[in-house]
C-alpha positions as CSV (number, residue, x, y, z in Angstrom):
1,M,-11.8,-59.7,-22.7
2,A,-10.9,-56.5,-20.8
3,G,-7.9,-54.5,-22.0
4,Q,-5.1,-53.7,-19.6
5,V,-5.1,-50.2,-18.2
6,S,-1.8,-48.7,-17.3
7,F,-1.8,-45.9,-14.8
8,L,1.3,-43.8,-15.2
9,L,1.7,-41.4,-12.3
10,E,3.1,-38.1,-13.4
11,P,5.5,-36.6,-10.9
12,A,3.9,-33.6,-9.3
13,Y,7.0,-32.0,-7.7
14,D,10.5,-31.3,-9.0
15,I,13.6,-30.7,-6.9
16,L,16.1,-28.5,-8.7
17,I,19.6,-27.3,-7.8
18,E,20.5,-23.8,-8.8
19,D,24.0,-23.4,-10.3
20,A,26.2,-20.3,-10.0
21,D,24.7,-18.8,-13.1
22,G,21.2,-19.1,-11.7
23,R,20.1,-22.0,-13.9
24,H,18.0,-24.7,-12.4
25,L,19.2,-28.3,-12.9
26,W,16.9,-31.2,-12.2
27,L,17.7,-33.5,-9.3
28,A,14.5,-35.4,-8.6
29,C,10.8,-35.7,-9.4
30,L,8.4,-36.9,-6.7
31,E,4.7,-37.6,-6.5
32,D,4.0,-36.7,-2.9
33,L,4.5,-33.3,-1.4
34,V,5.4,-34.6,2.1
35,I,8.0,-36.9,0.7
36,A,9.3,-34.1,-1.6
37,R,9.8,-31.8,1.3
38,Q,11.7,-34.5,3.2
39,R,13.8,-35.2,0.2
40,L,14.6,-31.5,-0.1
41,S,15.8,-31.4,3.5
42,A,18.0,-34.5,2.9
43,L,19.5,-33.1,-0.3
44,A,20.1,-29.7,1.4
45,A,22.1,-31.5,4.1
46,Q,24.2,-33.2,1.4
47,H,24.8,-29.9,-0.5
48,P,25.3,-27.2,2.2
49,G,25.5,-23.6,0.8
50,T,23.7,-24.6,-2.4
51,R,20.3,-23.3,-3.3
52,L,17.8,-26.1,-3.9
53,V,14.3,-25.4,-5.2
54,L,11.1,-27.4,-4.7
55,R,8.6,-26.6,-7.4
56,E,5.2,-27.8,-8.6
57,H,5.7,-29.7,-11.9
58,K,2.8,-28.3,-14.0
59,T,2.6,-24.7,-12.8
60,R,6.3,-24.4,-11.9
61,A,5.3,-22.5,-8.8
62,I,8.1,-22.5,-6.2
63,L,7.0,-24.1,-3.0
64,A,10.2,-24.0,-1.0
65,E,13.9,-23.0,-1.4
66,T,17.0,-23.5,0.6
67,D,19.5,-20.8,1.4
68,G,22.6,-20.7,-0.8
69,Y,24.3,-18.9,-3.7
């Protein structure tokens, strides 16, 4: 009898909001870069004037940022 294999997909991209003190607070984790960029745009529209950061989960490299404080 074959055992069950569970594939847990690790989120590859984080979307963070930067507070007034410059700390990054987590908003979302996504697996696909195209969807992550779309979600960043949607969140930026909901939070005008706030800096949002799209970053690669493992390396923490910043892939995109929005303008804001």
